[in-house]
C-alpha positions, 0 to 999 in steps of 0.5 A: 521498528517492525511495522507489521507488528502492530497489525491486529488483524486475522490477515496479519496472523495468517501471513506472520504464520504462513512464511518464514520469520526470515521472510516476514522480516524480509517484507516487514524491512521492505514496507518500513523503507517505503513508509519512511521515504514517503514520511520523509517527503511529507516532512518535507513538504512534497505534495501527492502529485510530486514525482518523488512521491508517486515513484514511492507510492508506485514501490508501494504497490509493488510490495502490495503486489507480492501478496496480491494484484489489486485494480484501480477500486481495490487498491483505492479501497486498501488506501482508505482503510489506512485512514478507517481501520484503527491498526492501519492508521497506527502504523502509518501515523507512527512513521509520521502524523498524518501519513495515513491520510497522506498516502491514502491521498497519494495512492488515489492519484497514483491508482487513477493514472496507473492502474484499470478499474477492472482487473484484466482478467474480468475485462475479457468475455468468454468468446471475444475476439481482441 
C-alpha cells in the first residue's frame, strides 16, 4: 500500500517529482510503518496519552522533520488537516476507521508536551544576549 499515492495535492506532486522513486518508496514505507503501528494501538484500545501511542507520534514527528521542522502550532495545524482535508483523512482512515482523529488528538498532546510554540529561530531577537 502506498499511502502517499492517495494524496491529491500539489504538495504531494511536488514531493514525488523532486525525489527519486527509490527515495519516494522509502518515505512511503516509513509513513506506512508509523500509520500501521498507531492504527494497531487504536484497535488495541490504547489511549492517546499511552506511552506506546506517544512513542509513535514522536516517530511521526521525526518523519515530518525530514521535510520541514514544525513548531507546536504548525504541527498541531498539520494534525488538524488530517481530519479536515479529504486526502489526508482518506489516507489515515484507510488504515483504520477513526485513525485521523485519533492521530490528531495524539499529536496535539505530544506537541503540547514536546514542542515550543515558536521555532527556536523566531524566539531570539537581534542583539539579545543569552
